[in-house]
N, C-alpha and C positions, 0 to 999 in steps of 0.2 A: 620569627621562628625562636625558640628559647635555647640558650647554649647551657642551661644548668641541668644537669641529669636528675634530679628531684623534679625540677619544672616541666621535662619532657614527660616523665611517668604521671604527672598530675593532669596534662593535658590529654593522655590517654583515657585517665581513672573518669576524668571528667566527662569526656567522649563516651564512656561506657554508661555513665548515670544518666547523662542525657537522653539517650537514646532508650534506656529501661523507663526513664519518666515519661518519655512519648509515647511507650507502649502504654503506660499504666493509664494515662491522661487519654488516650484513643479508645481504651477498654470502658473509662467512666461514660464516653460520648456515646458508645455504643449501646450500653447499659440502659443509659438514660431513654435513647431513642426507643429501645424496645419496652421500656415501661410506660412511655407515652402511647406508645403503638397499641399496647395492651389494654390502657385504659382503667384498668383498676387498681386502686388504691391499695389494696390488700393482696395483691398477687405474687406471684413468686419473683417474677420480672422486678417489680417495684423494689421487694426486699434486697433481691440481688445488687441493685443500681444503688441502693442505700448504704448496704454492707460494703461495697465498691470504692464507694466514696469515703466511706469511716475510714478504711484501710490506707487508701491514699493520704488522708489527712495525718493519720496515725504515722506514716513512715516518712512525714515531711515532703510528700510530694505536691503536696496542696495544702494549702493553708487553711487552718481550722475554720476561719470565718467563711473562706472561699465554700467550703466544704457545706458548711450550715447555709449559706445561702443557696447553694445549688439544691440541697434537701430541700429547702423552703420551696425554693421556684417549682420543684418536681412535683411535689404535693399538691400546692397552690394548682397547678394547671390539672393534676389529676383529680381534683376535689370540683374544679370548675367542669371538667367534662363528664363527669361522673353525675352531676346533676341536671 
């Protein structure tokens, strides 16, 4: 356990941020699953999933290349199921 007051505070704020980040990543996974279940590349579910991935990348929760890879794989799966 930390002895320095500022480090104790950092532990608390890091825990809050980790919890927030976990919720965002869980929401991204849920939206991607919903989009895949819908199966339509131009549906609202797909747009919502991509928007959530972009927002997570913009806030630094997800690396921009990870976000790009997730969007690419999502669209690739949707295109394959569409045809």
